[in-house]
MIDOSE-1310 file (N, C-alpha, C; in nm, 2 decimals, decimal comma, always signed):
residues 299
xxxx	+2,63/-2,90/+1,12/+2,61/-2,81/+1,01/+2,46/-2,79/+0,99; +2,42/-2,66/+0,97/+2,28/-2,63/+0,95/+2,25/-2,61/+0,80; +2,17/-2,70/+0,74/+2,14/-2,69/+0,60/+2,01/-2,62/+0,57; +1,99/-2,57/+0,45/+1,87/-2,50/+0,42/+1,75/-2,58/+0,44
xxxx	+1,76/-2,71/+0,41/+1,64/-2,80/+0,42/+1,60/-2,81/+0,57; +1,70/-2,79/+0,66/+1,67/-2,80/+0,80/+1,61/-2,67/+0,86; +1,62/-2,56/+0,78/+1,57/-2,43/+0,83/+1,47/-2,38/+0,73; +1,35/-2,43/+0,73/+1,24/-2,38/+0,63/+1,20/-2,24/+0,67
xxxx	+1,14/-2,17/+0,58/+1,09/-2,04/+0,61/+0,97/-2,03/+0,69; +0,90/-2,14/+0,71/+0,77/-2,14/+0,78/+0,78/-2,08/+0,92; +0,88/-2,11/+1,01/+0,89/-2,05/+1,14/+0,91/-1,90/+1,13; +0,99/-1,85/+1,04/+1,01/-1,71/+1,02/+0,88/-1,64/+0,98
xxxx	+0,81/-1,70/+0,88/+0,69/-1,64/+0,84/+0,58/-1,64/+0,95; +0,58/-1,74/+1,03/+0,49/-1,75/+1,14/+0,52/-1,64/+1,24; +0,65/-1,62/+1,26/+0,69/-1,51/+1,35/+0,65/-1,37/+1,31; +0,66/-1,35/+1,17/+0,62/-1,22/+1,12/+0,46/-1,20/+1,13
xxxx	+0,39/-1,31/+1,11/+0,25/-1,31/+1,11/+0,19/-1,29/+1,25; +0,24/-1,37/+1,34/+0,19/-1,38/+1,48/+0,24/-1,27/+1,57; +0,37/-1,25/+1,56/+0,43/-1,15/+1,66/+0,44/-1,01/+1,60; +0,48/-1,00/+1,47/+0,50/-0,87/+1,41/+0,37/-0,82/+1,34
xxxx	+0,27/-0,91/+1,33/+0,14/-0,87/+1,27/+0,15/-0,82/+1,13; +0,24/-0,88/+1,05/+0,25/-0,85/+0,91/+0,13/-0,90/+0,83; +0,09/-0,82/+0,73/-0,02/-0,86/+0,65/+0,01/-0,98/+0,56; -0,09/-1,05/+0,51/-0,07/-1,16/+0,41/+0,01/-1,12/+0,29
xxxx	-0,02/-1,00/+0,24/+0,05/-0,94/+0,12/+0,20/-0,93/+0,15; +0,23/-0,87/+0,27/+0,37/-0,85/+0,31/+0,44/-0,99/+0,33; +0,37/-1,08/+0,39/+0,43/-1,22/+0,41/+0,46/-1,28/+0,27; +0,37/-1,26/+0,18/+0,40/-1,32/+0,04/+0,52/-1,26/-0,02
xxxx	+0,54/-1,13/+0,00/+0,66/-1,06/-0,06/+0,78/-1,11/+0,01; +0,78/-1,12/+0,14/+0,90/-1,17/+0,21/+0,94/-1,31/+0,17; +0,84/-1,40/+0,16/+0,86/-1,54/+0,12/+0,93/-1,54/-0,02; +0,87/-1,46/-0,11/+0,92/-1,46/-0,25/+1,07/-1,41/-0,25
xxxx	+1,09/-1,30/-0,18/+1,23/-1,24/-0,17/+1,33/-1,34/-0,12; +1,30/-1,41/-0,01/+1,39/-1,50/+0,05/+1,41/-1,63/-0,03; +1,31/-1,68/-0,09/+1,32/-1,80/-0,18/+1,41/-1,77/-0,29; +1,40/-1,65/-0,35/+1,48/-1,61/-0,46/+1,63/-1,59/-0,42
xxxx	+1,65/-1,53/-0,30/+1,79/-1,52/-0,26/+1,85/-1,65/-0,22; +1,78/-1,74/-0,15/+1,84/-1,86/-0,11/+1,87/-1,95/-0,24; +1,78/-1,94/-0,34/+1,81/-2,01/-0,46/+1,93/-1,96/-0,53; +1,95/-1,83/-0,53/+2,07/-1,77/-0,58/+2,20/-1,82/-0,51
xxxx	+2,19/-1,83/-0,38/+2,31/-1,88/-0,30/+2,34/-2,02/-0,33; +2,24/-2,10/-0,35/+2,27/-2,24/-0,39/+2,32/-2,26/-0,53; +2,27/-2,18/-0,62/+2,31/-2,19/-0,76/+2,45/-2,13/-0,79; +2,47/-2,01/-0,73/+2,60/-1,94/-0,75/+2,71/-1,99/-0,67
xxxx	+2,68/-2,03/-0,54/+2,79/-2,06/-0,45/+2,78/-2,20/-0,39; +2,68/-2,28/-0,43/+2,66/-2,41/-0,38/+2,65/-2,41/-0,23; +2,59/-2,30/-0,17/+2,58/-2,28/-0,03/+2,47/-2,37/+0,02; +2,50/-2,45/+0,13/+2,40/-2,52/+0,20/+2,38/-2,48/+0,35
xxxx	+2,49/-2,43/+0,40/+2,49/-2,39/+0,54/+2,47/-2,24/+0,55; +2,36/-2,19/+0,62/+2,33/-2,05/+0,63/+2,45/-1,97/+0,68; +2,53/-2,03/+0,77/+2,64/-1,95/+0,83/+2,75/-1,92/+0,73; +2,74/-1,99/+0,61/+2,85/-1,96/+0,51/+2,81/-1,84/+0,42
xxxx	+2,69/-1,79/+0,44/+2,65/-1,67/+0,36/+2,73/-1,55/+0,41; +2,79/-1,48/+0,31/+2,87/-1,36/+0,35/+2,81/-1,23/+0,28; +2,85/-1,12/+0,33/+2,80/-1,00/+0,27/+2,85/-0,98/+0,13; +2,97/-1,01/+0,09/+3,01/-1,00/-0,05/+2,91/-1,08/-0,15
xxxx	+2,86/-1,19/-0,10/+2,77/-1,27/-0,18/+2,64/-1,19/-0,20; +2,60/-1,12/-0,09/+2,48/-1,04/-0,09/+2,49/-0,92/-0,18; +2,61/-0,86/-0,17/+2,64/-0,74/-0,25/+2,64/-0,78/-0,40; +2,69/-0,90/-0,44/+2,68/-0,94/-0,58/+2,54/-0,96/-0,62
xxxx	+2,46/-1,01/-0,53/+2,31/-1,03/-0,56/+2,25/-0,90/-0,59; +2,28/-0,80/-0,51/+2,23/-0,66/-0,53/+2,26/-0,61/-0,66; +2,39/-0,63/-0,71/+2,44/-0,59/-0,84/+2,36/-0,66/-0,95; +2,33/-0,79/-0,93/+2,26/-0,86/-1,03/+2,11/-0,81/-1,04
xxxx	+2,05/-0,78/-0,93/+1,92/-0,72/-0,93/+1,92/-0,59/-1,00; +2,02/-0,51/-0,98/+2,03/-0,38/-1,04/+2,05/-0,39/-1,19; +2,13/-0,49/-1,23/+2,15/-0,51/-1,38/+2,03/-0,56/-1,45; +1,94/-0,62/-1,37/+1,81/-0,67/-1,43/+1,71/-0,55/-1,45
xxxx	+1,75/-0,43/-1,40/+1,66/-0,32/-1,41/+1,57/-0,29/-1,30; +1,58/-0,36/-1,19/+1,49/-0,34/-1,07/+1,52/-0,20/-1,01; +1,41/-0,14/-0,97/+1,42/+0,00/-0,91/+1,49/-0,01/-0,77; +1,55/+0,10/-0,73/+1,62/+0,10/-0,60/+1,53/+0,07/-0,49
xxxx	+1,41/+0,12/-0,50/+1,31/+0,10/-0,39/+1,28/-0,05/-0,38; +1,27/-0,12/-0,49/+1,24/-0,27/-0,49/+1,36/-0,34/-0,43; +1,48/-0,30/-0,47/+1,60/-0,37/-0,42/+1,61/-0,35/-0,27; +1,59/-0,23/-0,22/+1,59/-0,20/-0,08/+1,49/-0,28/+0,00
xxxx	+1,37/-0,30/-0,06/+1,27/-0,38/+0,00/+1,32/-0,53/+0,02; +1,38/-0,58/-0,09/+1,43/-0,72/-0,08/+1,55/-0,73/+0,02; +1,63/-0,63/+0,03/+1,74/-0,63/+0,13/+1,68/-0,62/+0,28; +1,57/-0,55/+0,29/+1,50/-0,54/+0,42/+1,45/-0,68/+0,46
xxxx	+1,40/-0,75/+0,36/+1,35/-0,89/+0,39/+1,47/-0,97/+0,44; +1,58/-0,96/+0,38/+1,70/-1,04/+0,42/+1,74/-1,00/+0,56; +1,75/-0,87/+0,58/+1,79/-0,82/+0,71/+1,70/-0,87/+0,83; +1,57/-0,87/+0,80/+1,48/-0,92/+0,90/+1,49/-1,07/+0,93
xxxx	+1,52/-1,14/+0,82/+1,53/-1,28/+0,83/+1,66/-1,32/+0,91; +1,77/-1,25/+0,88/+1,89/-1,28/+0,95/+1,88/-1,24/+1,10; +1,81/-1,14/+1,13/+1,79/-1,10/+1,27/+1,71/-1,20/+1,34; +1,61/-1,26/+1,27/+1,53/-1,37/+1,33/+1,62/-1,49/+1,36
xxxx	+1,71/-1,52/+1,27/+1,80/-1,64/+1,29/+1,90/-1,61/+1,41; +1,93/-1,48/+1,43/+2,01/-1,45/+1,55/+1,93/-1,47/+1,67; +1,80/-1,42/+1,66/+1,71/-1,43/+1,78/+1,69/-1,57/+1,83; +1,68/-1,67/+1,74/+1,66/-1,81/+1,78/+1,79/-1,88/+1,79
xxxx	+1,90/-1,80/+1,78/+2,04/-1,85/+1,80/+2,08/-1,96/+1,70; +2,03/-1,94/+1,57/+2,08/-2,02/+1,46/+2,21/-1,96/+1,41; +2,22/-1,83/+1,41/+2,34/-1,76/+1,36/+2,39/-1,67/+1,48; +2,52/-1,65/+1,49/+2,58/-1,57/+1,59/+2,58/-1,42/+1,55
xxxx	+2,59/-1,40/+1,42/+2,59/-1,26/+1,36/+2,53/-1,26/+1,23; +2,48/-1,14/+1,19/+2,41/-1,13/+1,06/+2,50/-1,08/+0,95; +2,50/-1,14/+0,83/+2,59/-1,09/+0,72/+2,54/-0,95/+0,67; +2,42/-0,91/+0,71/+2,36/-0,78/+0,67/+2,39/-0,67/+0,78
xxxx	+2,47/-0,71/+0,88/+2,49/-0,61/+0,99/+2,54/-0,48/+0,95; +2,63/-0,47/+0,85/+2,68/-0,34/+0,81/+2,62/-0,28/+0,69; +2,51/-0,34/+0,64/+2,45/-0,30/+0,52/+2,37/-0,17/+0,54; +2,39/-0,08/+0,44/+2,31/+0,05/+0,44/+2,22/+0,05/+0,31
xxxx	+2,11/+0,10/+0,33/+2,01/+0,11/+0,21/+2,07/+0,19/+0,10; +2,04/+0,15/-0,02/+2,08/+0,22/-0,14/+2,01/+0,36/-0,14; +2,08/+0,46/-0,18/+2,01/+0,59/-0,18/+1,93/+0,61/-0,31; +1,81/+0,66/-0,29/+1,72/+0,68/-0,40/+1,64/+0,81/-0,39
xxxx	+1,60/+0,86/-0,50/+1,52/+0,98/-0,50/+1,37/+0,93/-0,52; +1,29/+0,96/-0,42/+1,15/+0,91/-0,43/+1,08/+0,97/-0,55; +1,01/+0,89/-0,62/+0,93/+0,94/-0,73/+0,80/+1,01/-0,68; +0,78/+1,13/-0,72/+0,66/+1,20/-0,68/+0,55/+1,17/-0,77
xxxx	+0,44/+1,12/-0,70/+0,32/+1,09/-0,78/+0,24/+1,22/-0,80; +0,21/+1,24/-0,93/+0,14/+1,37/-0,96/-0,01/+1,35/-0,93; -0,07/+1,43/-0,84/-0,21/+1,41/-0,80/-0,30/+1,46/-0,91; -0,42/+1,41/-0,90/-0,53/+1,47/-0,99/-0,57/+1,61/-0,94
xxxx	-0,61/+1,69/-1,02/-0,66/+1,82/-0,98/-0,80/+1,81/-0,92; -0,84/+1,91/-0,85/-0,98/+1,91/-0,80/-1,08/+1,91/-0,91; -1,05/+1,98/-1,02/-1,14/+1,98/-1,13/-1,16/+1,84/-1,19; -1,05/+1,77/-1,20/-1,05/+1,64/-1,26/-1,14/+1,55/-1,17
xxxx	-1,12/+1,56/-1,04/-1,21/+1,48/-0,95/-1,35/+1,51/-0,96; -1,38/+1,64/-0,98/-1,52/+1,69/-0,99/-1,58/+1,63/-1,12; -1,50/+1,63/-1,23/-1,55/+1,58/-1,35/-1,57/+1,43/-1,34; -1,49/+1,36/-1,26/-1,50/+1,22/-1,25/-1,64/+1,18/-1,19
xxxx	-1,69/+1,26/-1,10/-1,82/+1,23/-1,04/-1,94/+1,24/-1,14; -1,92/+1,31/-1,25/-2,02/+1,31/-1,35/-2,02/+1,19/-1,44; -1,92/+1,11/-1,43/-1,91/+0,99/-1,52/-1,98/+0,87/-1,46; -2,03/+0,87/-1,33/-2,09/+0,76/-1,27/-2,23/+0,73/-1,33
xxxx	-2,25/+0,60/-1,34/-2,39/+0,55/-1,37/-2,42/+0,46/-1,25; -2,48/+0,51/-1,14/-2,50/+0,43/-1,02/-2,64/+0,38/-1,01; -2,70/+0,35/-1,13/-2,84/+0,30/-1,13/-2,85/+0,15/-1,13; -2,73/+0,08/-1,12/-2,73/-0,06/-1,11/-2,62/-0,11/-1,02
xxxx	-2,61/-0,24/-0,99/-2,52/-0,29/-0,89/-2,37/-0,25/-0,93; -2,33/-0,29/-1,05/-2,19/-0,26/-1,08/-2,15/-0,11/-1,08; -2,24/-0,03/-1,14/-2,22/+0,11/-1,14/-2,21/+0,17/-1,00; -2,30/+0,13/-0,91/-2,30/+0,18/-0,78/-2,17/+0,13/-0,70
xxxx	-2,13/+0,01/-0,73/-2,01/-0,05/-0,67/-1,89/+0,03/-0,71; -1,87/+0,05/-0,84/-1,76/+0,12/-0,89/-1,75/+0,26/-0,84; -1,87/+0,33/-0,84/-1,87/+0,47/-0,79/-1,83/+0,47/-0,64; -1,87/+0,38/-0,56/-1,83/+0,38/-0,42/-1,68/+0,35/-0,40
xxxx	-1,63/+0,26/-0,49/-1,49/+0,23/-0,48/-1,41/+0,36/-0,50; -1,44/+0,43/-0,60/-1,37/+0,56/-0,63/-1,39/+0,66/-0,53; -1,51/+0,68/-0,48/-1,54/+0,78/-0,37/-1,47/+0,74/-0,24; -1,47/+0,62/-0,20/-1,40/+0,58/-0,08/-1,25/+0,61/-0,09
xxxx	-1,19/+0,57/-0,20/-1,05/+0,59/-0,22/-1,01/+0,73/-0,21; -1,09/+0,82/-0,27/-1,06/+0,96/-0,28/-1,10/+1,03/-0,15; -1,22/+1,00/-0,09/-1,27/+1,07/+0,02/-1,21/+1,03/+0,16; -1,15/+0,91/+0,16/-1,09/+0,86/+0,28/-0,93/+0,85/+0,27
xxxx	-0,88/+0,84/+0,15/-0,74/+0,82/+0,13/-0,69/+0,68/+0,17; -0,78/+0,58/+0,18/-0,73/+0,45/+0,22/-0,66/+0,38/+0,11; -0,58/+0,28/+0,14/-0,50/+0,20/+0,05/-0,59/+0,10/-0,02; -0,55/+0,05/-0,14/-0,63/-0,05/-0,21/-0,65/-0,17/-0,12
xxxx	-0,55/-0,22/-0,05/-0,56/-0,34/+0,03/-0,66/-0,32/+0,15; -0,66/-0,19/+0,20/-0,75/-0,16/+0,31/-0,90/-0,16/+0,26; -0,91/-0,11/+0,13/-1,05/-0,10/+0,07/-1,10/-0,24/+0,06; -1,02/-0,33/+0,01/-1,06/-0,47/-0,02/-1,10/-0,54/+0,11
xxxx	-1,04/-0,51/+0,22/-1,06/-0,58/+0,35/-1,17/-0,52/+0,43; -1,24/-0,41/+0,38/-1,35/-0,35/+0,46/-1,46/-0,46/+0,48; -1,50/-0,47/+0,60/-1,62/-0,56/+0,63/-1,74/-0,48/+0,66; -1,86/-0,54/+0,64/-1,98/-0,47/+0,67/-1,98/-0,41/+0,81
xxxx	-1,93/-0,49/+0,91/-1,93/-0,45/+1,05/-1,83/-0,33/+1,07; -1,75/-0,30/+0,98/-1,65/-0,19/+0,99/-1,72/-0,05/+0,97; -1,84/-0,06/+0,92/-1,92/+0,06/+0,89/-2,00/+0,11/+1,01; -1,98/+0,23/+1,05/-2,06/+0,28/+1,17/-2,14/+0,40/+1,12
xxxx	-2,26/+0,38/+1,08/-2,35/+0,48/+1,03/-2,39/+0,58/+1,14; -2,41/+0,53/+1,26/-2,45/+0,62/+1,37/-2,35/+0,73/+1,39; -2,22/+0,70/+1,38/-2,12/+0,80/+1,40/-2,05/+0,85/+1,27; -2,11/+0,80/+1,16/-2,05/+0,84/+1,03/-1,90/+0,82/+1,02
xxxx	-1,86/+0,70/+1,05/-1,72/+0,67/+1,04/-1,69/+0,53/+1,00; -1,57/+0,50/+0,96/-1,53/+0,37/+0,90/-1,40/+0,32/+0,97; -1,41/+0,20/+1,02/-1,29/+0,14/+1,08/-1,21/+0,07/+0,97; -1,08/+0,11/+0,96/-0,99/+0,06/+0,86/-0,87/-0,02/+0,93
xxxx	-0,84/-0,14/+0,88/-0,73/-0,22/+0,93/-0,61/-0,19/+0,83; -0,51/-0,12/+0,88/-0,40/-0,09/+0,80/-0,28/-0,18/+0,81; -0,16/-0,13/+0,78/-0,04/-0,22/+0,79/-0,02/-0,26/+0,93; +0,03/-0,39/+0,94/+0,06/-0,45/+1,07/-0,07/-0,46/+1,16
xxxx	-0,18/-0,47/+1,09/-0,31/-0,49/+1,16/-0,35/-0,37/+1,25; -0,29/-0,25/+1,22/-0,32/-0,14/+1,30/-0,45/-0,07/+1,26; -0,55/-0,06/+1,35/-0,68/-0,01/+1,32/-0,69/+0,14/+1,34; -0,76/+0,21/+1,25/-0,79/+0,35/+1,27/-0,93/+0,39/+1,22
xxxx	-0,98/+0,49/+1,27/-1,12/+0,54/+1,24/-1,11/+0,66/+1,15; -1,19/+0,65/+1,04/-1,19/+0,76/+0,94/-1,33/+0,82/+0,93; -1,35/+0,95/+0,95/-1,49/+1,00/+0,93/-1,54/+0,99/+0,79; -1,67/+0,98/+0,77/-1,73/+0,97/+0,64/-1,82/+1,09/+0,62
xxxx	-1,80/+1,15/+0,50/-1,88/+1,26/+0,46/-2,02/+1,22/+0,43; -2,12/+1,30/+0,45/-2,26/+1,26/+0,43/-2,29/+1,20/+0,29; -2,23/+1,26/+0,18/-2,25/+1,20/+0,05/-2,19/+1,06/+0,03; -2,08/+1,03/+0,11/-2,02/+0,90/+0,10/-2,11/+0,80/+0,18
xxxx	-2,17/+0,84/+0,29/-2,26/+0,76/+0,37/-2,38/+0,72/+0,28; -2,44/+0,82/+0,21/-2,55/+0,80/+0,12/-2,51/+0,70/+0,01; -2,39/+0,71/-0,04/-2,35/+0,63/-0,15/-2,33/+0,48/-0,10; -2,28/+0,47/+0,02/-2,27/+0,33/+0,08/-2,40/+0,27/+0,10
xxxx	-2,50/+0,34/+0,15/-2,63/+0,29/+0,17/-2,70/+0,25/+0,04; -2,68/+0,33/-0,06/-2,74/+0,30/-0,19/-2,67/+0,17/-0,25; -2,54/+0,16/-0,23/-2,47/+0,04/-0,28/-2,52/-0,09/-0,20; -2,54/-0,07/-0,07/-2,58/-0,19/+0,01/-2,71/-0,24/-0,03
xxxx	-2,80/-0,15/-0,08/-2,93/-0,20/-0,13/-2,91/-0,29/-0,25; -2,82/-0,25/-0,35/-2,79/-0,33/-0,46/-2,72/-0,46/-0,42; -2,63/-0,45/-0,33/-2,55/-0,56/-0,28/-2,63/-0,67/-0,22; -2,74/-0,63/-0,15/-2,82/-0,73/-0,08/-2,89/-0,82/-0,18
xxxx	-2,90/-0,78/-0,30/-2,97/-0,86/-0,40/-2,88/-0,96/-0,48; -2,75/-0,95/-0,45/-2,65/-1,04/-0,52/-2,65/-1,17/-0,45; -2,63/-1,28/-0,53/-2,61/-1,41/-0,49/-2,49/-1,43/-0,39; -2,51/-1,48/-0,28/-2,40/-1,51/-0,19/-2,37/-1,39/-0,10
xxxx	-2,43/-1,27/-0,12/-2,40/-1,15/-0,05/-2,42/-1,17/+0,10; -2,52/-1,24/+0,14/-2,55/-1,26/+0,28/-2,45/-1,35/+0,35; -2,37/-1,42/+0,28/-2,27/-1,51/+0,33/-2,14/-1,45/+0,35; -2,12/-1,33/+0,30/-1,99/-1,26/+0,30/-1,98/-1,14/+0,39
xxxx	-1,87/-1,13/+0,46/-1,85/-1,02/+0,56/-1,80/-0,90/+0,48; -1,75/-0,92/+0,36/-1,68/-0,81/+0,29/-1,78/-0,71/+0,23; -1,74/-0,58/+0,23/-1,83/-0,48/+0,16/-1,83/-0,50/+0,01; -1,71/-0,52/-0,05/-1,70/-0,54/-0,19/-1,68/-0,69/-0,22
xxxx	-1,77/-0,74/-0,30/-1,76/-0,89/-0,33/-1,76/-0,92/-0,48; -1,71/-1,03/-0,51/-1,72/-1,08/-0,65/-1,84/-1,16/-0,67; -1,85/-1,23/-0,79/-1,97/-1,31/-0,82/-1,99/-1,43/-0,73; -1,88/-1,47/-0,66/-1,88/-1,59/-0,57/-1,90/-1,55/-0,43
xxxx	-1,92/-1,41/-0,41/-1,94/-1,37/-0,27/-1,81/-1,35/-0,19; -1,70/-1,36/-0,26/-1,57/-1,34/-0,19/-1,52/-1,20/-0,21; -1,41/-1,16/-0,14/-1,35/-1,03/-0,15/-1,31/-1,01/-0,29; -1,32/-0,88/-0,34/-1,28/-0,85/-0,47/-1,13/-0,86/-0,49
xxxx	-1,09/-0,90/-0,61/-0,95/-0,92/-0,65/-0,88/-0,78/-0,66; -0,76/-0,76/-0,61/-0,69/-0,63/-0,62/-0,68/-0,58/-0,77; -0,66/-0,67/-0,86/-0,65/-0,63/-1,00/-0,78/-0,57/-1,05; -0,89/-0,63/-1,00/-1,02/-0,58/-1,04/-1,04/-0,43/-0,99
xxxx	-1,00/-0,40/-0,87/-1,00/-0,27/-0,82/-0,92/-0,17/-0,90; -0,80/-0,22/-0,94/-0,70/-0,14/-1,02/-0,77/-0,11/-1,15; -0,82/-0,21/-1,22/-0,88/-0,19/-1,35/-1,00/-0,09/-1,35; -1,08/-0,10/-1,24/-1,19/-0,01/-1,22/-1,14/+0,13/-1,21
xxxx	-1,04/+0,16/-1,13/-0,99/+0,29/-1,11/-0,93/+0,35/-1,23; -0,84/+0,27/-1,30/-0,78/+0,33/-1,42/-0,88/+0,35/-1,53; -0,98/+0,27/-1,54/-1,08/+0,29/-1,64/-1,15/+0,43/-1,63; -1,19/+0,46/-1,50/-1,26/+0,58/-1,48/-1,17/+0,70/-1,49
xxxx	-1,05/+0,69/-1,43/-0,96/+0,81/-1,42/-0,91/+0,84/-1,56; -0,90/+0,75/-1,65/-0,85/+0,77/-1,79/-0,95/+0,86/-1,87; -1,08/+0,86/-1,82/-1,18/+0,94/-1,89/-1,17/+1,09/-1,85; -1,10/+1,12/-1,74/-1,09/+1,26/-1,70/-0,95/+1,32/-1,69
xxxx	-0,85/+1,23/-1,71/-0,71/+1,28/-1,70/-0,62/+1,21/-1,80; -0,52/+1,28/-1,84/-0,42/+1,23/-1,94/-0,29/+1,20/-1,87; -0,29/+1,21/-1,74/-0,16/+1,18/-1,66/-0,12/+1,04/-1,69; +0,01/+1,02/-1,69/+0,07/+0,88/-1,72/+0,03/+0,78/-1,61
xxxx	+0,04/+0,83/-1,48/+0,02/+0,74/-1,37/-0,12/+0,75/-1,32; -0,20/+0,65/-1,34/-0,34/+0,65/-1,29/-0,36/+0,52/-1,22; -0,39/+0,53/-1,09/-0,40/+0,41/-1,00/-0,47/+0,44/-0,88; -0,51/+0,34/-0,80/-0,57/+0,37/-0,67/-0,48/+0,46/-0,58
xxxx	-0,35/+0,44/-0,59/-0,26/+0,52/-0,51/-0,26/+0,67/-0,55; -0,29/+0,70/-0,67/-0,31/+0,84/-0,71/-0,42/+0,91/-0,64; -0,53/+0,83/-0,62/-0,64/+0,89/-0,55/-0,61/+0,91/-0,40; -0,53/+0,82/-0,34/-0,48/+0,84/-0,20/-0,39/+0,97/-0,20
xxxx	-0,31/+0,98/-0,30/-0,22/+1,10/-0,30/-0,29/+1,23/-0,32; -0,40/+1,22/-0,41/-0,48/+1,34/-0,43/-0,55/+1,38/-0,31; -0,60/+1,28/-0,23/-0,67/+1,31/-0,11/-0,58/+1,39/-0,01; -0,46/+1,34/+0,01/-0,37/+1,41/+0,10/-0,33/+1,55/+0,05
xxxx	-0,30/+1,56/-0,08/-0,26/+1,68/-0,14/-0,37/+1,79/-0,13; -0,49/+1,75/-0,16/-0,60/+1,85/-0,16/-0,63/+1,89/-0,02; -0,62/+1,80/+0,08/-0,64/+1,84/+0,22/-0,53/+1,94/+0,26; -0,41/+1,91/+0,22/-0,29/+2,00/+0,25/-0,31/+2,14/+0,18
xxxx	-0,35/+2,14/+0,06/-0,37/+2,26/-0,01/-0,48/+2,35/+0,05; -0,57/+2,29/+0,12/-0,68/+2,36/+0,18/-0,66/+2,39/+0,33; -0,54/+2,37/+0,37/-0,50/+2,41/+0,51/-0,51/+2,31/+0,62; -0,53/+2,18/+0,58/-0,54/+2,08/+0,69/-0,40/+2,06/+0,75
xxxx	-0,40/+2,03/+0,88/-0,28/+2,01/+0,96/-0,22/+1,88/+0,91; -0,09/+1,88/+0,89/-0,02/+1,76/+0,84/-0,02/+1,64/+0,93; -0,03/+1,67/+1,06/-0,05/+1,56/+1,16/-0,18/+1,49/+1,15; -0,28/+1,57/+1,12/-0,42/+1,51/+1,10/-0,42/+1,42/+0,97
xxxx	-0,35/+1,47/+0,87/-0,34/+1,39/+0,74/-0,26/+1,26/+0,77; -0,16/+1,27/+0,85/-0,08/+1,15/+0,89/-0,17/+1,05/+0,95; -0,26/+1,09/+1,04/-0,34/+0,99/+1,11/-0,45/+0,93/+1,02; -0,50/+1,02/+0,93/-0,60/+0,97/+0,83/-0,54/+0,87/+0,74
xxxx	-0,42/+0,89/+0,70/-0,35/+0,80/+0,60/-0,30/+0,67/+0,67; -0,28/+0,68/+0,80/-0,23/+0,56/+0,87/-0,08/+0,55/+0,86; -0,01/+0,66/+0,85/+0,13/+0,66/+0,84/+0,19/+0,64/+0,98; +0,30/+0,56/+0,99/+0,36/+0,54/+1,12/+0,45/+0,65/+1,16
xxxx	+0,50/+0,73/+1,06/+0,59/+0,84/+1,09/+0,55/+0,96/+1,01; +0,58/+1,08/+1,05/+0,55/+1,20/+0,98/+0,63/+1,21/+0,85; +0,75/+1,15/+0,85/+0,83/+1,16/+0,73/+0,76/+1,11/+0,61; +0,68/+1,00/+0,62/+0,61/+0,95/+0,51/+0,50/+1,05/+0,46
xxxx	+0,44/+1,12/+0,55/+0,34/+1,22/+0,51/+0,40/+1,34/+0,45; +0,52/+1,37/+0,50/+0,59/+1,50/+0,45/+0,62/+1,49/+0,30; +0,62/+1,36/+0,24/+0,64/+1,35/+0,10/+0,55/+1,43/+0,02; +0,42/+1,44/+0,07/+0,32/+1,51/-0,01/+0,35/+1,66/-0,01
xxxx	+0,42/+1,71/+0,08/+0,45/+1,86/+0,08/+0,55/+1,89/-0,03; +0,62/+1,79/-0,08/+0,72/+1,81/-0,19/+0,65/+1,84/-0,32; +0,53/+1,79/-0,33/+0,45/+1,82/-0,46/+0,41/+1,96/-0,46; +0,39/+2,02/-0,34/+0,35/+2,16/-0,33/+0,47/+2,26/-0,36
xxxx	+0,59/+2,21/-0,35/+0,70/+2,30/-0,36/+0,71/+2,39/-0,48; +0,69/+2,34/-0,60/+0,69/+2,43/-0,72/+0,58/+2,53/-0,71; +0,46/+2,50/-0,66/+0,36/+2,59/-0,65/+0,39/+2,70/-0,54; +0,45/+2,65/-0,43/+0,49/+2,74/-0,33/+0,59/+2,85/-0,38
xxxx	+0,69/+2,80/-0,45/+0,79/+2,88/-0,51/+0,73/+2,99/-0,60; +0,64/+2,95/-0,69/+0,58/+3,04/-0,78/+0,50/+3,15/-0,70; +0,42/+3,11/-0,60/+0,34/+3,20/-0,53/+0,43/+3,29/-0,45; +0,54/+3,24/-0,39/+0,63/+3,32/-0,31/+0,69/+3,43/-0,40
xxxx	+0,73/+3,40/-0,52/+0,80/+3,50/-0,61/+0,70/+3,60/-0,65; +0,57/+3,56/-0,68/+0,47/+3,66/-0,72/+0,42/+3,75/-0,61; +0,42/+3,69/-0,49/+0,36/+3,77/-0,37/+0,46/+3,85/-0,30; +0,59/+3,81/-0,30/+0,69/+3,88/-0,22/+0,72/+4,02/-0,28
xxx	+0,73/+4,13/-0,20/+0,75/+4,26/-0,25/+0,88/+4,27/-0,33; +0,98/+4,18/-0,31/+1,10/+4,19/-0,38/+1,11/+4,08/-0,48; +1,00/+4,01/-0,51/+1,00/+3,89/-0,60/+1,02/+3,94/-0,74
């Protein structure tokens, strides 16, 4: 009999980290999802042997998650964690078959993030006070998020060595440790260099590889980035959703509006498939319909 205590999650998480190249953030989410599910199995069904887990048990767990008010996207992510885990157990011949084998993702309508307008972003630039360290840092955070479309996690992990001033480009390490190069506009390069002058005067700065650091010279906390962004965006927009992701979304939408090729946007965003990038075209649909009706001879 194989008991839970004999099958810790460490080998699975090591497999995801070393072979699949999952990020620490993703590993943390997988660990949390699996610990929650295994705890549910033991409490609800007194399950100790992994081979005794059946799909009806998983289905009931899904119902419980839904009753708690979790979004479909979140439930699907948790189910994906389970599916990957059981596939791993098959791979190492702990299980002969996966209880998730016939599972299909719950259908959901993706929520469209409303991007900021170009005018709102232009107004944002007039709110910066970049005459000191914190002001210069916050201005650069906002400029990089909007001008490159990078994710918050990618911003936090930027190292000094990732900056290539000679070629005006930035190396970004995205999901699954996939690297990509993003061109930097002249004004962004200037802002980086101005910030680096302030940064060099901070205690512990010379001991840190990261571009953005806290008072201890360590990488900035994600919540600090979030608060910085929402603070500034709230001064120029009344939209309900204001976050680093909104700036990423605005970046893609504004490029698309100005005629950029969607495949180019896909590469800049670091999407693995075009379907992820095509989500941004849905934001344009109401505008396209309006312009079509007004421009067409029979509209």
